[in-house]
C-alpha positions in Angstrom: -5.2 23.1 -13.2 -3.0 25.9 -12.0 -1.9 25.7 -8.4 -1.5 29.5 -8.2 -5.3 29.8 -8.7 -6.0 28.0 -5.5 -5.8 29.6 -2.0 -4.0 27.8 0.7 -7.3 27.2 2.4 -8.8 25.7 -0.8 -5.8 23.5 -1.2 -6.2 22.0 2.3 -10.0 21.5 1.7 -9.2 19.6 -1.6 -6.6 17.5 0.3 -9.3 16.8 2.9 -11.7 15.5 0.2 -9.0 13.3 -1.3 -8.0 12.1 2.1 -11.5 11.1 3.0 -11.7 8.8 0.0 -8.2 7.5 0.7 -9.5 6.7 4.2 -12.4 4.8 2.7 -10.4 2.6 0.4 -7.8 1.8 3.1 -10.6 1.1 5.6 -12.2 -1.2 3.2 -9.1 -3.3 2.6 -8.6 -3.8 6.4 -12.1 -3.9 7.7 -13.1 -7.1 5.7 -10.4 -9.3 7.3 -12.1 -9.3 10.7 -15.4 -10.3 9.0 -14.0 -13.3 7.0 -15.1 -15.9 9.5 -18.6 -14.4 9.7 -18.8 -14.2 5.9 -17.6 -17.8 5.5 -20.2 -19.1 7.9 -23.1 -17.0 6.5 -22.4 -17.9 2.9 -21.6 -21.5 3.9 -18.2 -21.5 2.1 -14.7 -22.6 3.2 -12.5 -19.9 4.7 -10.0 -20.2 1.8 -12.9 -19.2 -0.6 -13.9 -16.3 1.6 -10.4 -14.9 1.5 -10.7 -14.4 -2.3 -12.9 -11.4 -1.5 -9.7 -9.9 -0.1 -7.3 -11.1 -2.8 -9.5 -10.1 -5.8 -9.7 -6.6 -4.5 -6.0 -6.2 -4.2 -5.3 -8.0 -7.6 -7.8 -5.7 -9.5 -6.5 -2.5 -7.9 -2.8 -3.4 -8.7 -3.6 -4.5 -12.2 -5.5 -1.3 -13.1 -3.5 1.4 -11.3 -1.3 2.2 -14.3 -4.2 2.3 -16.7 -6.1 4.9 -14.7 -2.9 6.8 -14.0 -2.4 7.0 -17.8 -6.1 8.0 -18.3 -5.7 10.7 -15.6 -2.8 12.2 -17.6 -4.8 12.3 -20.8 -8.4 13.1 -19.6 -7.6 14.9 -16.3 -6.7 13.5 -13.0 -9.6 15.1 -11.1 -12.1 13.8 -13.7 -10.9 10.2 -13.2 -10.8 10.6 -9.4 -14.4 11.8 -9.4 -15.5 8.9 -11.5 -13.7 6.6 -9.1 -15.7 7.9 -6.2 -18.9 7.1 -8.0 -17.8 3.6 -9.0 -16.4 2.7 -5.5 -19.5 4.0 -3.7 -21.8 2.0 -6.0 -19.6 -1.1 -5.6 -19.8 -0.7 -1.8 -23.6 -0.7 -2.0 -23.5 -3.9 -4.1 -21.0 -5.6 -1.8 -23.4 -5.4 1.1 -26.2 -7.3 -0.8 -26.0 -11.0 0.2 -26.4 -12.9 -3.0 -23.7 -15.4 -2.5 -19.9 -15.5 -3.1 -19.9 -14.9 -6.9 -21.9 -11.7 -6.5 -19.7 -10.6 -3.6 -16.6 -11.1 -5.8 -18.3 -9.2 -8.6 -19.0 -6.3 -6.2 -15.5 -6.3 -4.9 -14.2 -6.0 -8.5 -16.5 -2.9 -9.0 -15.1 -1.5 -5.7 -11.5 -2.2 -6.8 -12.1 -0.4 -10.2 -13.3 2.7 -8.3 -10.4 2.4 -5.8 -7.8 2.1 -8.6 -9.2 5.2 -10.2 -8.8 7.3 -7.1 -5.5 5.8 -5.8 -3.8 6.2 -9.1 -4.5 10.0 -9.2 -4.5 11.1 -5.6 -0.7 11.8 -5.6 -0.9 13.5 -9.0 -3.7 15.8 -7.8 -1.8 16.6 -4.6 1.4 17.3 -6.5 -0.4 19.6 -9.0 -2.4 21.7 -6.6 0.3 22.0 -3.8 3.2 24.4 -4.4 6.7 23.1 -3.9 7.0 24.7 -0.4 4.1 22.6 1.0 4.3 19.5 -1.1 5.6 17.2 1.7 2.8 18.4 4.0 0.3 17.6 1.2 1.7 14.0 0.9 1.8 13.7 4.7 -2.0 14.5 4.7 -2.7 11.6 2.4 -0.4 9.3 4.4 -2.3 10.3 7.6 -5.6 9.2 6.2 -4.0 5.9 5.1 -2.8 5.4 8.7 -6.2 6.3 10.1 -7.9 3.7 7.8 -5.4 1.1 9.0 -6.2 1.9 12.6 -9.9 2.2 12.3 -10.4 -1.0 10.2 -10.3 -3.7 12.9 -12.0 -1.5 15.5 -14.8 -0.3 13.3 -15.3 -3.8 11.8 -15.5 -5.4 15.2 -18.0 -2.7 16.4 -20.2 -3.2 13.3 -20.2 -7.0 13.5 -21.1 -6.8 17.2 -24.4 -5.1 16.4 -25.1 -5.5 12.7 -24.8 -8.0 9.9 -21.5 -8.2 7.9 -23.2 -6.2 5.0 -22.7 -3.0 6.9 -18.9 -3.2 6.8 -19.4 -2.3 3.1 -22.5 -0.1 3.5 -20.6 2.2 5.8 -18.8 3.5 2.7 -22.0 4.6 1.0 -22.7 7.7 3.3 -19.0 8.5 3.4 -18.7 8.3 -0.3 -21.7 10.6 -0.8 -20.2 13.2 1.5 -16.9 12.9 -0.4 -18.7 13.3 -3.8 -20.5 16.4 -2.5 -17.3 17.9 -1.2 -15.5 17.2 -4.4 -18.3 18.8 -6.5 -17.8 22.1 -4.6 -14.0 22.0 -3.9 -12.2 20.4 -6.8 -11.0 22.8 -9.5 -11.8 22.2 -13.1 -10.0 19.1 -14.5 -7.7 19.8 -17.4 -6.6 16.9 -19.6 -4.5 16.6 -22.7 -5.7 18.3 -25.9 -4.6 15.3 -27.9 -7.1 12.6 -28.9 -7.4 9.8 -26.3 -5.1 6.9 -26.9 -5.1 3.7 -24.9 -2.5 1.0 -25.2 -4.8 -1.9 -24.7 -2.2 -4.5 -25.4 0.0 -3.0 -22.7 -3.0 -2.9 -20.3 -3.7 -6.6 -20.9 0.0 -7.6 -20.6 0.5 -5.7 -17.3 -2.9 -6.9 -15.8 -2.2 -10.5 -16.5 1.4 -10.1 -15.3 0.3 -8.8 -11.9 -2.6 -11.3 -11.7 -0.3 -14.3 -12.5 2.2 -13.1 -9.9 -0.4 -12.7 -7.1 -2.2 -15.9 -7.9 1.1 -17.8 -7.9 1.9 -16.3 -4.5 -1.5 -17.3 -3.1 -1.2 -20.9 -4.4 2.4 -21.1 -3.2 1.4 -20.2 0.3 -1.1 -23.0 0.3 0.7 -25.7 -1.6 4.4 -24.7 -1.3 6.3 -22.2 -3.4 8.2 -24.9 -5.3 5.2 -27.0 -6.4 4.3 -27.2 -10.0 1.6 -24.5 -10.3 3.6 -21.7 -8.5 6.7 -22.5 -10.5 4.7 -22.3 -13.8 3.2 -19.0 -12.6 6.7 -17.5 -11.9 7.8 -18.5 -15.4 4.7 -17.1 -17.0 5.1 -13.9 -14.9 8.7 -13.5 -16.2 7.6 -14.1 -19.8 4.8 -11.5 -19.5 7.2 -9.0 -18.0 9.6 -9.4 -20.9 6.6 -9.2 -23.3 5.4 -6.0 -21.6 8.8 -4.3 -21.8 9.3 -5.4 -25.4 5.8 -4.0 -26.4 6.1 -0.7 -24.5 9.4 0.1 -26.1 7.9 -0.3 -29.6 4.4 1.1 -29.4 4.0 4.8 -30.3 1.8 5.8 -27.3 2.6 3.3 -24.5 0.6 2.6 -21.4 3.8 3.2 -19.4 6.6 5.3 -20.9 9.5 3.4 -19.6 11.8 6.4 -20.0 10.4 7.6 -16.7 12.7 5.0 -15.0 15.7 6.7 -16.5 15.1 9.5 -13.9 17.3 8.0 -11.2 15.8 10.0 -8.3 12.3 8.8 -9.3 13.3 5.2 -9.7 15.3 5.1 -6.5 12.3 6.6 -4.6 10.0 4.0 -6.0 12.3 1.2 -5.0 12.8 2.4 -1.5 9.1 2.8 -1.0 8.6 -0.8 -2.1 11.3 -2.0 0.3 10.0 0.0 3.3 6.4 -1.2 2.8 7.6 -4.8 2.4 9.6 -4.6 5.6 6.7 -3.1 7.5 4.5 -6.1 6.8 7.1 -8.3 8.5 5.9 -6.7 11.8 2.2 -6.8 10.8 2.4 -10.5 10.1 4.5 -11.7 13.0 3.0 -9.7 15.8 -0.4 -11.6 15.9 1.5 -14.9 16.3 3.8 -13.4 18.9 1.1 -11.8 21.0 -1.7 -14.3 20.8 0.0 -17.6 20.3 3.3 -17.1 22.1 2.3 -14.7 24.9 -1.3 -15.7 25.3 -2.7 -12.2 24.9 -6.5 -12.0 24.1 -7.3 -10.9 20.5 -8.8 -7.6 21.6 -5.8 -6.7 23.8 -3.4 -7.8 21.0 -5.2 -5.4 18.7 -4.4 -2.6 21.1 -0.8 -3.5 21.2 -0.6 -3.7 17.4 -2.1 -0.2 17.1 1.1 1.3 18.3 2.6 1.1 14.8 -0.2 2.8 12.8 -1.0 5.2 15.6 2.6 6.4 15.6 2.3 6.8 11.8 -0.9 8.8 12.2 0.8 11.1 14.7 4.0 11.4 12.8 2.6 12.0 9.4 1.7 15.7 9.8 4.9 16.4 11.8 7.0 14.7 9.2 5.4 16.7 6.4 6.2 20.0 8.1 9.7 18.9 8.8 10.3 17.8 5.2 9.0 21.1 3.9 11.3 23.0 6.1 14.5 20.9 5.9 16.2 19.0 3.1 13.9 16.1 2.1 16.7 13.8 1.1 18.3 14.1 4.6 15.0 13.7 6.4 14.4 10.5 4.4 17.8 9.1 5.3 17.3 10.1 8.9 14.0 8.3 9.0 15.5 5.1 7.4 18.2 5.2 10.1 15.5 5.1 12.7 13.6 2.3 11.0 16.8 0.3 10.7 17.4 0.7 14.5 13.8 -0.3 15.2 13.9 -3.4 13.0 17.2 -4.5 14.6 15.4 -4.1 18.0 12.9 -6.9 17.1 15.8 -9.3 17.0 16.1 -9.0 20.8 12.4 -9.7 21.5 11.8 -13.1 22.9 9.2 -15.0 24.9 9.9 -13.1 28.1 10.3 -9.5 26.8 8.2 -6.9 28.6 5.2 -6.1 26.4 5.8 -2.4 26.8 8.9 -3.0 24.7 6.8 -4.4 21.9 4.7 -1.2 22.1 7.8 1.0 22.1 9.4 -0.8 19.1 6.1 -0.7 17.2 5.7 3.0 17.8 9.4 3.7 17.0 9.2 1.8 13.7 5.8 3.4 12.8 7.2 6.9 13.5 10.2 6.2 11.4 8.0 5.0 8.6 5.9 8.2 8.8 9.0 10.4 8.6 10.1 8.3 5.5 6.8 8.3 3.6 6.1 12.0 3.4 9.4 13.3 2.0 9.9 10.2 -0.1 6.5 10.6 -1.8 7.3 14.3 -2.3 10.7 13.4 -3.9 9.0 10.8 -6.1 6.4 13.1 -7.5 8.7 16.2 -7.7 11.0 14.2 -10.0 8.3 12.9 -12.3 7.6 14.8 -15.6 4.6 17.0 -15.4 2.9 15.2 -18.2 3.2 11.8 -16.4 2.1 12.8 -12.9 -0.8 10.4 -13.1 1.4 7.4 -14.2 4.0 8.4 -11.5 1.3 8.4 -8.8 0.0 5.1 -10.0 3.5 3.6 -9.9 3.9 4.9 -6.4 0.7 3.2 -5.3 1.6 0.0 -7.1 5.0 -0.1 -5.3 3.1 0.2 -2.0 0.7 -2.7 -2.9 3.4 -4.9 -4.3 5.5 -4.2 -1.2 2.7 -5.3 1.1 2.0 -8.5 -0.8 5.7 -9.3 -1.2 6.4 -8.6 2.4 3.6 -10.8 3.6 4.9 -13.7 1.4 8.5 -13.2 2.3 7.9 -13.1 6.1 5.6 -16.2 6.1 8.0 -18.1 3.9 11.1 -17.3 6.1 9.1 -18.0 9.3 7.8 -21.4 8.2 11.1 -22.4 6.5 13.0 -21.8 9.7 10.5 -23.6 11.9 10.3 -26.5 9.5 14.1 -27.0 9.5 14.1 -26.9 13.3 11.3 -29.4 13.8 12.3 -31.7 10.9 9.0 -31.6 8.9 6.9 -29.0 7.1 5.3 -26.5 9.4 2.6 -24.1 8.1 1.2 -22.8 11.4 2.3 -21.9 15.0 4.2 -24.8 16.6 2.1 -25.4 19.7 4.2 -26.2 22.8 7.5 -25.2 21.1 7.9 -21.5 21.8 11.6 -21.5 21.3 11.0 -22.8 17.7 8.8 -19.8 16.9 11.1 -17.3 18.5 14.0 -18.5 16.4 11.8 -18.5 13.3 10.7 -14.9 14.1 14.3 -13.8 14.5 15.2 -15.5 11.2 12.4 -13.7 9.4 13.2 -10.4 11.0 16.8 -10.6 9.7 15.3 -10.5 6.2 13.1 -7.6 7.1 16.2 -5.8 8.4 18.1 -6.5 5.2 15.3 -4.9 3.2 15.6 -1.7 5.3 19.4 -1.7 5.0 19.1 -1.9 1.2 16.6 1.0 1.3 19.0 3.0 3.4 21.9 2.3 1.0 19.7 3.4 -2.0 18.7 6.5 -0.2 22.3 7.3 0.7 23.2 6.9 -3.0 20.3 9.2 -3.9 21.7 11.8 -1.6 25.1 11.5 -3.3 23.5 11.8 -6.7 21.8 14.9 -5.7 25.0 16.4 -4.3 26.8 15.6 -7.5 24.1 17.3 -9.6 24.3 20.4 -7.4 28.1 20.6 -7.8 27.8 20.2 -11.6 25.0 22.8 -11.7 27.0 25.2 -9.5 30.1 24.8 -11.7 
């Protein structure tokens, strides 16, 4: 697939087709949350069982991203992406059929397989078809559709549930998927894979899948029963053993699932780490704001949703602008500038209390979201530009995996810090909002936000180090 064979117009149309499916998979991860109470009641199951329809989707995607990134490098990224659109659309059709919780979970697994096939190769395709001079704008386009899915999820889900059964939150993907499939058939260039015979490191696939599954399940159990109870501690130990086993195996197998030498590329590794940290810190805001707005300030859920849209709306607006800026100016400097803005925004949350004007919440949300948009586009471009051409699929899957792990880790870290602080203040274990004690929540919120701020500061330091590395390499090259 030679990027010079595609006109600029064709490149943008291909990015549109990729973006539409990115929108669908993002929408599907956010739209179901608002329907969980309805699904729980309709299927006559407890709420904690219904939430597995969310968890299993995330676990399966994260566990399979690297496999499909590897297959994309061998068989052709566009071929795997296309198959993913078929699988996801079929899974969406199944998920809307009400045959009980086991069937819903099965359908969500099918959806997740399709989503993993597309997510793992979208960045690789974008990098391959977009020339260097427009690569950040290409990445910004994908980021824009991610933001749009995040914004539209609660609103679209609420609208559907107000007039139709919950099945339609999945069935909405079917016509969108068909449109994307048709667009892809006409727009995508021919897929080119490796000429070597297909080789799959199934041992590596199994080790990585069980590693991620054990990690996520341990976090879920820890949030319900305490992170230092027996089962979570066992899961942490097993996760560590699986990680060591995975690294040991990948270093010795002739054709590994993940060529660990990719992490020797410092600019690539630093970009992946900073992406993880920024996504983790972003979820500190996402998790705390519903508590702050609805429980502390007494804002109605609908109105609270509007306040919370400031963050993703700013990302949506900032994504195309940041892509253009990053293509025109030095991407390293744009990333460092963006992280400086995010750091200031995260620090601002430490001054929000029970009496702060709500417009300040909107301003801080928009400021942080805009900073995140200006970070994502150049950072994604730097990540993919520093990956070996033969490993763009794996590189894209690692980028998506860092994003997913960041979201899960951020959610776990913020809830742990919040409940730990409130429990210490009250004198017994607290796992929900402390009714009638607003000062306890505010202090817990500030305590949690300090950790979010530290994550961003670490990301800033890593990016500053990345700038220094690049400057050194330029001096050596010049000499």
